[in-house]
C-alpha positions in Angstrom: 14.6 -1.8 -2.4 13.2 -5.3 -3.0 11.7 -5.4 -6.5 10.4 -8.5 -8.2 11.3 -9.5 -11.7 8.4 -9.9 -14.1 7.6 -9.8 -17.7 4.7 -7.4 -17.1 5.3 -3.6 -17.3 6.0 -2.0 -13.9 5.7 1.6 -12.9 7.1 2.2 -9.4 6.2 5.9 -9.6 2.5 4.9 -10.1 2.6 2.6 -7.1 4.0 5.4 -5.0 1.5 7.9 -6.3 -1.4 5.6 -5.5 -0.1 5.0 -2.0 0.3 8.7 -1.4 -3.2 9.4 -2.7 -4.6 6.8 -0.3 -2.8 8.4 2.7 -4.5 11.6 1.9 -7.9 10.3 0.7 -8.9 7.5 3.2 -12.3 7.5 1.6 -10.8 6.0 -1.6 -9.4 2.9 0.1 -12.5 0.7 -0.2 -12.7 1.3 -4.0 -9.0 0.6 -4.5 -9.2 -2.4 -2.2 -11.8 -3.9 -4.5 -9.3 -3.7 -7.4 -5.9 -4.3 -5.9 -4.3 -6.8 -3.5 -1.0 -6.2 -1.7 0.5 -8.9 -4.0 -0.3 -6.7 -7.0 2.4 -4.2 -6.1 5.8 -5.0 -7.7 7.9 -3.3 -4.9 8.0 -5.1 -1.6 8.0 -1.9 0.4 4.9 -0.8 -1.5 3.2 -4.1 -0.6 3.9 -3.6 3.0 2.7 0.0 3.0 -0.5 -0.9 1.1 -1.2 -3.8 3.5 -0.8 -1.4 6.4 -3.1 1.1 4.8 -5.8 -1.6 4.4 -5.4 -2.6 8.0 -5.7 1.0 9.2 -8.6 1.7 7.0 -10.4 -1.2 8.6 -9.5 -0.1 12.1 -10.0 3.6 11.4 -7.0 4.3 13.6 -4.2 6.3 11.9 -1.7 5.7 14.7 -2.0 2.0 13.9 -0.4 2.7 10.5 2.6 4.4 12.2 3.0 1.5 14.6 2.7 -1.1 11.9 5.3 0.5 9.7 7.7 1.2 12.6 7.5 -2.4 13.9 7.9 -4.1 10.5 11.3 -5.8 10.1 
């Protein structure tokens, strides 16, 4: 896992929980998007997933999320 080093407190479990919540509650994405950017996630994998969730929420096509995550290097 690629995790950045920072002086700020990091809680990877919280990042995971938020991503899981967004996958279940697509209606919450706009509110979270107003507060968080992909760069705000400490874990690189979480950034990638969050970015994909934002893209899918815009396109409203769940299969796009699967393709995006599958095709990411």
